N, C-alpha and C positions, 0 to 999 in steps of 0.2 A: 878394917879393910882399906887397901891402898888406893881405891878409886872413888872419887867423888862424882857428883852429878856434873859439876863443871868440867872435870877431866873427861867425862864421857862426851859432853857437847863439844869440847875442843877437838876431840878425836874425829868427830863427824865432819869437820872442816878440812877435808883431805882431797878434794877434787874429784870425788866419785861421780860417775856419769849417770845421773838420774834424770829421766825425761818425763815430762807431763804436759799435756795440752800442746804438743809440738815444739816445746821449748826445753832446753837443757837447764837444769837448776844449778845455780852457782853455789848456793849454800843452803842446805836443807834446814839448818837451824834458824834461818831467817825467812825462808819461803813460806807464804801463807798456807800452802798445802801440807806442810810438815812440821812447822816450828812448835806448835803447841803440843803435839804428840811427842816430839823429841824431848820437850821439857817434862812431860809426864814420865817418860822413861828415866830421864835424869833424876827425877824425884825418887824413883826406886833405888837408884844407886846411892843417893844421899841417905835414904833410910838404912841402907846396909853399912854406910861409911861411918855414921855417927848417930847418936841418939838412942832412944829406948828400944828400938827393934834390932840393933846391931847384933846382939847375941843370938837372936832368933834366926836371922838371915845368914849368918856367917858361922864358920867353924875353922879352927886352926889345926890343920893336919899335923901329925907327928913330925917334928923336925923342921916345920915351915916357920919362916920369920913373920909372915903376915897371915891373918885370917883370909879365907876365901869364901865365896858364896857357897852356902850349904848345899845347894843343888848339885855342885860339882862332886860332892862327897858320896862315895859308894857305901850305903848303909850295911851294917853287919848284925843288926838286931832289930826287933820290933820297936824298941825305944828310939833307935836312930831313924827308922822309917817314920815314926810319928814326929820326930823333930824336924825331919825334912818337910813333912806336910805342913807343920806350923809355919815354916818359911814360905811355902807355896801360898798358904792361906793369907799370910800377912801382906804379901805383894798383891795378890788378887783382890783383896779388899781395898787396896789403894786405887784401883780402877773399877771397882764394883763388878769385877769379872769380865770387863769388856776388852782388856788387853790379853788376847789369847796367847800370843807368841812373845811374851816378856822374856828377858834374858834367862830366867830359870828353866824355861821349857827345854831348850837345846842343851843347856848345861847338864840337866838330868840325863839327856840322851848320851852325852859324852861320858858321863859316869858309867853308863851302861856299856859303852864301847870298851873302856879299859877294864871292865869286870870280866870280859871274855876275849882277851887279845888273840887267842889262837884262831878265831874266825878270820882274822886279817892275814893269816899266813897261807897264801896261795902257793901252788906248785912252782909258778914262775916269778912271782913277786911277793915278797914278804913285807907287809906293811907294819909289823909290830913295832919296830924301832921308830918309825915315823909317827905312829900312834902315841908312843910314849912321849916324844918331843912335842907333839901337838897338844897333848893333855897338859904338859908343863906350861906351854905358852899360853893356853887359854886360862888356866887357873892362876898363874902368877900375875897376869894382867887383869884378871876378872873380866875377860872380854865377852862381848855380846856376839854370840854365834848365830847368825841367821842362816837360812837354808832354802834351797830349791831342789826338790827330789822327785818331781812328777813331770813326765813327758807331756808336751802339748797335745791337745785333743785333735789330732789330725785324722787318724783312722785307727780306732781302737780294736779293729778286727785283725790288724796286722802287727807283727812284731816290728821292732825298731829297724831291723835290717831289711824288712820287706816293704818299707815305705817307698812310694813312687819317686820321691826326691831325696837326695843326700842332704845331710846337715840340718834336718829338721830337729833332731834330738842331739844333745851334746855327745860328741864322739871324738876320738883321737884321729887327727889328720896328719900328724907328723911326730916322729920320735927323734929327739936330739940327745946329745951327751948329757946336757944339764937338766933335761926334763921333757915334757911333751907339749904339743900344741893341740888345743881343742877348739871345736867349732860346733854351733848348734844352739838350742834353746831349752829352757826349763820353765815350768809354771808350778805352783802358784806361789810366788815369793812373798808370803805374808810377813810384813814388817821387815822385808829384806833390805830395804834402803836404810834402815836404822842400825844395822849390824856393824860390828868391827870387821868380821870376816864372814864370808858366805861359803857354806859347804854345799857342794854340788854332787849329787848322787842319784840313785834310782831305788825307790822303795818298792816299785812294782816288779813282779816276776819278769825275768829276762829269758828269752829263748837261747838255746845253745849257739845259734848263729849270730847272736848279738854281742859278740866278744868285743868289738870295737866300741861298744856303748857301755861296757861293763867296767866302770871305774868310779872312784869317788875321790874328791880332793877338796881342800879348803884354801881360800885365798883372801887376802885383804880386799875389801869391797872396792877400793880405788885402783885395783889392778888394771893396767891398760887393756882395752878390748872388752871389758865387762860393761854391758849397758843394761840399765834397769828402766823398763817402760811401765810407768805407773798407771793404774786405773784412775778414774775420776776421784778427786779428793772431796770427801764429805766435810773435812775440816775447812777446806777453802771455801765451801759454799755455806758454812754455818754463819748465821747472822751475828750471833754473840753467844757468850756463855749463858746469858739469861734465856735466850731463845733455843739454843741447842747445847744443853749442858754436857751431853755425852760426846756427840760427834765433834764438837769443837776442841776436845781434849784427848780423846782416846781412839782416833782413827788410825789404826796401825798400817793402813794401806796394804795393797797387794800389787805385785809387779811381775812382769814377764822378764826373765833374765835371758839376754842374748850374749853368747860368747862369740866374739869376732876374732878368730885366730888368737886365742889367749894362751900365753906361755905359762905353764905350770911347772915349777921346779920339782924335781923328784922328791925332795924332802916334804913337800906338801901333798903328796899322793898317798892315800890310805889303802885303796884297792886298785888293781890294774889288770885288765884283760882277764877277769875271772868272774863268771856269772854267779857262782855260788857265794863267794865272799861279798860281792857288791850287793846282793840281795840279802844275804845272811847277816850282814852287819846291823841291820835293823831288826831282824826277826829271830836270829839265833843268839843274840846278846840281850841283855835286859833293856836295851835302848828304848824300843817302842813301848814296853811295859812302863818304863819310867815316864815316858810322855803321858801315858794314861793317868799315872799318879798325879802329875801336875794338872792335867786337863780336868780330871774328875774333881779335884779340889776346887779348881776355878769354877767349874759348872755348879758345884754346891754353893759357892759364894754368889754366883750370878742369880741363882734361884732365891737365895736369901734376899737379895736386892729386889728382885721382881715381886716376890711375895710381900715384902714390906711396902712396895709401891702399891700393890693391890689393896692392902689394908688402909693406906693413906687415902686412896681414891674413894673407897667405901665410906670412910669417915667424912671426907669432903663432900660427898653426895648425900650425907646423912642417911645412908642405907645400911650402915654397919650392923645394926641390931635386927635387920630383917632376916627371918629364917632362910630364905633362898640365898641371900648373900652370904650368910654364915656358912651355908653348905659349900658355896663356891670357894670361900676362903679356906675352909677345912680341906677341900680337895687340893688346893695349892700347897697348904702346909704339909699335907700327906706326901705329895710329890717331892717337896723339898727334903723331907726326912728320908725318903727312899734314896735320893742322891747322896745325902750325908751318910746314911747307913752303909751304902755300898763302898764308900771310901774306907770307913772304919773296919768293915768286914774284910776288905781286901788286904788291909794292913795286918789285921789279927790272924788271918789265914796265910801269912806270907810264906814264901818258898825260898829255899837256898838255890843260888845260881850254880848249876853243875860246873865243877872244875875251877871255881872262883876263889877257893880258899876261905869261904865263909860269908861272901856277899849275899844279901837277901834282896828279894823283890816282892812287890805286891802279888797276890794270888792271880794267876793268869786267867783262870776261868771267870772270876768275878770281874777282872778288868775287861775281858771280852764282853761280858754281859752289860757292863756299863756303856760300852760303845753302842750296843744295840738299843739300850734304854734312852740314852741322852738325845740321840738324833730324832727319835720318835716322840720324845716327851716335850722338847722345847717348843715346837709349834703349838702344842696343846696349851702350854702355859700362857703363851702370848694370846691365844684365842680366848682363854678364860678371862684374862685381865681386860681385853678389849670389850668383852660383854659387860664387865662391871663398869667400865668407863662410859660406854655409850657415846652419844653425840658430843659429850664434853671434849673428846679428843679432836673433834673437827672444828667446832665453833670457838675459835680462839683468836684474839687479836693478832695482827700480822707480826707485830714485834712488841718488845717492852716499851718502845717509844710512844705507843698509844697512851700509856699510863701517864706520860709526862706532858702530853699535849694539853694546853689550857682548855680547849673545847671538848676534846674526846675523853680526857681523863675522868671527869665526873660521870660521863655516860658509862664508861667501862666499869668504873667503881660501883655503879648502881646495878648494872645488869649482868656482870660476870663475877658472881660471888655465890656463896652458899653459907648456911649457918656456921658461925665460928671460923669462917675462912674468907677474909676480905679479898678483894680482887687480885692484888699482887701476889698473895700467897697461893690462891687457887690457880692463877695463870702459870706461875712457876711450876707448880705440881703437874699441871696438865701438859706443859711444854716438855717437862722431863719425861712424862709418860709417853708422849708422841715420839720423842727421840728414841726411846727404848722399844716402842711397839710398832710404830707405823711409818717412820721416816725411811728414806733410802738407806741410811746408816743401819736402821733396825732390820730392814729386809736383808741387807748383806749379812748381818749377824745370824738371822734365821737360816740362811743358806750355809753359812759357815758352820753352825752347830750341827746341821744335817750331814755335811760332807767332809769336814776336816779330818775325820777318822778314815776317810775313803768312801767309795760308793757302797751303798747297802748290799748290792748284789755281789760285792767282793767280801766284805767283812762278816756278813751274816752266815754264809757257808763256812767261813773261817772259824766261827764259834763251834760248829759241829766238828771241824777238824781238830781244834785245840781242846775240846771237851772230852767227855767220856761217854759217847753215845752207846757203846757196847755194854758198859757197866749199867747204865740207866735201863737199857733194854733188858738186861739180865735180871735186874732187880724187879722189874714189872712182871717178867716171865715167872718168877717165883710165886707171885700172886695168882697168876693164871693156873699154875701147876698145883696150887695148894688146895683147890677144891674141884669137885666134879659133880655135875648134875646127874642124878639118877633118872630112871625112866618115869618115876611118879610125877604127875603134873603138880606144879606148885600149888594150885588151888586146892588140891586134895590133902595137902600136908597139914598136920595138926601142930599145935604148939607143944612145948615140953610137958605141960600138965594135961594134955589131951584135949584142950578146948580148941574150937575152930579158929 
């Protein structure tokens, strides 16, 4: 692949307008709120650029000079779906499942877009040529596409056009010969500040009157007028890798995107003034289903990490062989294998994308079921492991420096240990556990796993819509119609041999 980790880091030094704590960031590759995570993402590119994982993470399209990230490739068979999942799994293991919006996430979505280009052909604006050029640009550079596709939570009872103030959501304010000017905001830009380009659209349903808000475009992150307002950085508040092994390296951040009269060239516009195509590009193409394929693989990986963490905690507490603890561990392993099995089943029951010429996607019903399962299961996993850890998560030295202090070190070594686990080893384990289970970083991940697929009141009814409720009801009806109670009381009936 033609892009290394250093190439990626160099591309981030482009003057993008990232704000945090009231200050604009000069260089996110050196700022303490972003630098370690930027390097974690760069490591993913290095894995694809060279080394043992290159063939797993990349594929050379027919006629291409260079391999591209496999996530950009639209699969045409079960074997290619599995190969793509191996790529997802390899990258997710590099962050133990804690980088949710790694570059392969949106790359898979883009592969979904180009599988159904007709969705981008509106009656007044045909975005298919732009889509084709966009796909070539992203794949040839192996670019990291970040995105913001949700409107701010102003008043969810009103459509975009019915809001009391203008410019709350991204909309067109001027049309020029060379493009359009947009103004407004989008949330939640998870990992948005780390991308090469930002795609701005709307994944939520739009009302017919929302035509000025019905557009999607992609721009370089350093485009004038784009401002990224970041949430608090868990990486910046991390004491050290010893004390915060996850949050110090895998805090992908979330940002509010503000468009302050941003000029968008026509060639960067994918949909325009079309409610159906702006919404349908996510749901009438395989894009969102491809998101689920990556996310479900990452979730499986994350549960592997957490289940392994639970086993290490039980062994450190010398409770591993107790029957109640074995029961808890068995429950966690069972949940892990449910997550794994759903990925494998969705691939095995894959479907052809209509009109795509042979492109396949994971089974949509199983993908929808995974969305329902994962958000409900993740808090239960955390709660189970917290019960295993007990007070050990709370009573920890403030930092690893206590171990090196001449006076405190011997005390810590004596009182913070367990059989087979000296103080440093136990403290490192419990610091890791707290970062995954109880820290602010961990709380953000619990909220993320619950809501990154959308609000439950939106996606759970969608499972009914996307499934086959009539077929299920008809199947059950055949059972009801297959027998009939006669007037003889059940208590008076005999058995076949005449006995009571």
